[in-house]
C-alpha positions as CSV (number, residue, x, y, z in Angstrom):
1,X,0.0,0.0,0.0
2,X,2.7,2.5,0.9
3,X,4.7,1.7,-2.2
4,X,1.6,2.5,-4.4
5,X,1.3,5.9,-2.7
6,X,4.9,6.8,-3.4
7,X,4.6,5.7,-7.0
8,X,1.4,7.7,-7.4
9,X,3.0,10.8,-5.9
10,X,6.0,10.6,-8.2
11,X,3.8,10.3,-11.2
12,X,1.7,13.4,-10.5
13,X,4.5,15.7,-9.5
14,X,5.8,16.4,-13.0
15,X,2.2,17.1,-14.2
16,X,1.6,19.6,-11.4
17,X,5.0,21.2,-12.1
18,X,4.1,21.5,-15.8
19,X,0.7,23.1,-15.1
20,X,2.1,25.7,-12.7
21,X,5.1,26.5,-14.9
22,X,3.2,28.9,-17.2
23,X,1.4,30.5,-14.3
24,X,4.7,31.1,-12.6
25,X,6.2,32.4,-15.8
26,X,3.3,34.8,-16.3
27,X,3.6,36.0,-12.7
28,X,7.4,36.5,-13.3
29,X,6.8,38.5,-16.4
30,X,4.1,40.7,-14.8
31,X,6.5,41.3,-11.9
32,X,9.3,42.0,-14.2
33,X,7.3,44.7,-16.0
34,X,6.3,46.4,-12.7
35,X,9.8,46.1,-11.3
36,X,11.4,47.6,-14.5
37,X,9.0,50.5,-14.4
38,X,9.6,51.1,-10.7
39,X,13.4,50.8,-11.2
40,X,13.4,53.3,-14.1
41,X,11.0,55.8,-12.5
42,X,12.7,55.7,-9.1
43,X,16.2,55.1,-10.2
44,X,18.8,55.9,-7.6
45,X,21.5,56.2,-10.3
46,X,22.8,59.8,-10.2
47,X,22.7,61.7,-13.4
48,X,25.9,61.2,-15.4
49,X,27.1,58.2,-13.3
50,X,29.5,56.0,-15.3
51,X,28.1,52.6,-14.2
52,X,24.3,51.8,-14.5
53,X,22.7,50.6,-11.3
54,X,21.0,47.6,-12.8
55,X,23.9,45.9,-14.7
56,X,23.0,42.4,-15.8
57,X,19.4,42.7,-14.6
58,X,17.9,45.0,-17.3
59,X,19.7,45.1,-20.6
60,X,19.9,48.3,-22.8
61,X,21.9,49.5,-25.8
62,X,24.3,51.3,-23.4
63,X,24.4,48.4,-21.0
64,X,24.1,45.1,-22.8
65,X,26.0,43.3,-20.0
66,X,26.9,39.7,-21.0
67,X,24.7,40.0,-24.1
68,X,26.9,42.6,-25.9
69,X,26.5,40.9,-29.3
70,X,22.7,40.6,-28.9
71,X,21.7,44.3,-28.9
72,X,20.6,44.5,-32.5
73,X,18.4,41.4,-32.3
74,X,16.9,42.0,-28.8
75,X,16.6,45.7,-28.1
76,X,13.1,46.8,-29.1
77,X,13.1,49.6,-31.7
78,X,10.5,52.4,-31.3
79,X,8.6,54.1,-34.1
80,X,6.4,57.0,-33.2
81,X,3.7,58.3,-35.5
82,X,1.4,60.8,-33.8
83,X,0.1,59.0,-30.7
84,X,0.8,55.6,-32.1
85,X,3.9,53.8,-30.9
86,X,5.1,50.6,-32.7
87,X,7.7,48.3,-31.1
88,X,9.7,45.9,-33.2
89,X,12.3,43.4,-32.1
90,X,14.5,42.3,-35.0
91,X,14.6,38.7,-33.8
92,X,13.7,35.5,-35.6
93,X,11.0,33.6,-33.8
94,X,11.3,29.8,-33.4
95,X,9.7,27.5,-30.9
96,X,13.0,27.1,-29.1
97,X,14.1,30.8,-29.2
98,X,11.7,33.7,-29.4
99,X,10.6,37.1,-28.0
100,X,8.0,36.3,-25.3
101,X,6.6,39.8,-24.7
102,X,6.6,43.5,-25.5
103,X,5.3,46.1,-23.1
104,X,4.9,49.9,-23.3
105,X,5.2,51.7,-19.9
106,X,4.8,55.5,-19.3
107,X,7.4,57.3,-17.1
108,X,5.1,57.2,-14.1
109,X,4.8,53.4,-14.3
110,X,1.4,53.2,-16.1
111,X,1.3,50.2,-18.4
112,X,-0.1,51.3,-21.8
113,X,-0.2,47.8,-23.2
114,X,1.5,44.5,-23.7
115,X,1.6,41.8,-26.3
116,X,2.6,38.2,-25.8
117,X,4.3,36.3,-28.7
118,X,4.7,32.6,-29.5
119,X,7.6,30.9,-31.2
120,X,5.3,30.3,-34.2
121,X,4.5,34.0,-34.8
122,X,6.1,35.7,-37.9
123,X,7.6,38.6,-36.0
124,X,7.8,40.5,-32.7
125,X,5.9,43.7,-33.6
126,X,3.3,45.4,-31.5
127,X,1.5,48.8,-31.6
128,X,0.0,51.0,-28.8
129,X,-1.8,54.3,-28.5
130,X,-0.4,56.8,-26.1
131,X,-2.9,58.6,-23.9
132,X,-4.4,61.7,-25.6
133,X,-2.0,64.6,-25.3
134,X,0.7,62.6,-23.5
135,X,4.1,64.3,-23.4
136,X,7.0,62.7,-21.7
137,X,9.2,59.7,-21.5
138,X,8.1,56.1,-22.0
139,X,9.8,52.7,-21.9
140,X,9.6,49.8,-24.3
141,X,10.4,46.3,-23.1
142,X,11.2,43.1,-24.9
143,X,11.7,39.8,-23.1
144,X,13.6,37.0,-24.9
145,X,13.1,33.4,-23.5
146,X,16.9,32.9,-23.7
147,X,18.5,36.4,-23.5
148,X,16.5,38.2,-20.8
149,X,14.8,41.5,-20.4
150,X,15.6,44.4,-22.7
151,X,14.6,48.1,-22.3
152,X,14.6,51.0,-24.6
153,X,13.2,54.5,-24.1
154,X,11.9,57.5,-26.0
155,X,10.3,60.8,-25.3
156,X,7.4,62.5,-27.1
């Protein structure tokens, strides 16, 4: 009887882990967006400091960390046409390696929108509408399943 209980427990653990993986991943991504917004809005990095505060946590063009050769294919490009903002990450999407998500966040931390991608999508491109009359800085994020969290910024 005890042996059957142990075997049953071992059989269901991988299934439970698989079910909770995507939930945990989504929670991680949501938390990452909020954290990145908070870090950028409330940055303790003094103006003009030579070393960014968040090295190897958030990757940027100026601070690609260990992914120095990945900037072109992972940093989201930003195109602004009126109040429409389009993000594009020049990255091939495959089932094993793809951009997971784009997010657009205002300087105060307000999330304008987000788009989740799959490895089967054609490209990592998303568009958002800024709030009417918005003037100021905003942040664009791109998260790669293998090469972490990338951040770009622009001002309108």
